[in-house]
C-alpha positions in Angstrom: 107.4 71.2 73.8 106.4 69.4 76.9 108.8 67.7 79.0 109.1 66.2 82.1 112.0 67.1 84.9 112.9 65.8 87.9 111.7 67.8 91.1 114.7 69.2 92.4 115.8 71.4 95.4 115.5 74.4 92.9 112.2 73.7 91.2 110.3 72.2 94.1 108.5 75.3 95.6 107.4 76.5 92.1 106.2 73.0 91.9 104.2 73.0 94.6 102.3 76.4 94.1 101.1 75.0 91.1 97.2 74.9 91.8 94.0 73.2 90.2 90.9 75.2 88.5 88.0 75.8 90.9 86.1 72.3 91.7 89.0 70.6 91.0 91.0 70.3 94.3 89.0 67.2 95.4 90.5 65.0 92.9 94.1 64.9 93.4 96.2 65.6 96.8 98.5 68.8 96.7 101.5 68.5 94.5 103.2 69.3 97.7 101.5 66.2 99.6 102.7 64.3 96.3 106.3 65.6 96.3 106.7 64.3 100.3 105.2 61.1 99.6 107.5 60.7 96.5 110.3 60.5 99.1 108.7 57.5 100.9 108.7 55.5 97.6 112.3 54.7 95.8 110.6 53.8 92.8 108.1 56.4 92.2 109.2 59.5 89.6 108.1 63.3 90.8 108.5 64.8 87.6 107.4 68.6 86.7 105.8 69.3 83.7 107.6 71.9 81.3 106.1 73.8 78.1 109.5 75.0 77.3 111.0 76.8 80.0 107.5 77.3 82.1 106.6 74.8 84.5 102.7 74.1 83.9 102.1 71.1 85.8 103.4 67.9 88.0 103.2 64.1 87.4 103.9 61.4 89.7 104.1 57.5 88.7 106.1 54.4 89.4 105.4 50.9 90.6 102.3 50.5 92.4 103.4 48.6 95.8 100.0 46.9 96.4 99.9 45.1 92.6 103.6 45.7 91.5 102.2 47.0 88.1 103.2 50.8 87.3 100.7 53.5 88.0 100.3 56.6 87.0 99.4 58.4 90.5 98.9 62.0 89.8 99.3 64.2 86.6 97.9 67.8 87.0 98.3 70.7 85.0 98.1 74.2 86.4 94.6 76.1 86.2 96.5 78.8 84.0 97.6 76.2 81.4 94.3 74.0 81.0 92.7 73.9 77.7 96.0 74.2 75.6 96.9 70.2 75.3 99.3 70.0 77.8 97.6 67.4 79.8 97.6 65.0 77.0 101.6 65.7 75.7 102.3 64.9 79.6 100.4 61.9 79.3 102.1 60.7 76.0 105.4 61.1 77.6 104.7 59.8 80.8 103.5 56.8 79.0 106.6 56.3 76.9 108.5 56.5 80.0 107.3 53.4 81.3 106.9 51.9 78.2 110.7 52.1 78.3 110.8 50.0 81.5 109.3 47.2 79.2 106.0 47.4 81.1 102.8 45.8 80.3 100.0 47.0 82.3 99.6 51.0 83.8 97.3 51.8 86.1 95.3 54.7 87.2 92.7 55.7 89.7 90.2 58.6 89.3 87.1 60.0 91.1 83.7 59.6 89.2 83.4 63.1 89.4 86.6 63.8 87.3 85.0 63.5 83.8 87.9 65.1 82.1 90.7 62.6 83.7 88.2 59.7 82.4 88.1 61.1 78.9 92.0 61.5 78.9 92.4 58.0 79.7 90.0 56.4 77.8 91.2 58.7 74.6 94.9 56.7 75.5 93.3 53.2 75.8 92.5 52.7 79.5 89.7 50.6 80.5 88.0 50.8 83.7 88.6 47.4 85.7 86.8 48.5 89.0 84.7 50.7 90.1 83.3 51.8 93.8 81.1 54.7 94.7 83.1 57.5 94.2 86.6 56.1 92.4 87.5 53.8 89.3 90.5 52.1 88.7 91.3 51.6 84.8 94.6 50.1 83.1 96.1 50.3 79.4 97.4 46.8 78.3 101.0 47.7 76.1 
């Protein structure tokens, strides 16, 4: 059973120590950076992803200041727990949390080299709306 829990004084160090698989490091900033960044955006939700009582990943989402729309800024699963469906389950919970806020649109941005992220977002109904040489932006309309 996957759940999201707030990043707190009690679990932030464990969250900061989660790592991506080899070759994935360039796709998202470190969790430590993301946890720090979240402190400057009051509307953001910095969440540890748990499978039962084991922390397996991290998510950061909230209102994108540039667009005023909800955006999933980060979603990562520790390398030890990848390939077990935790990313899909975490995405379901994140999207449900955003949906509860009466959001109509959710944005994501990902590296064009990150095929796993692209497929995950596509499977949830995200459609690409913009791209440059290295990154794409996709949106999901509820």
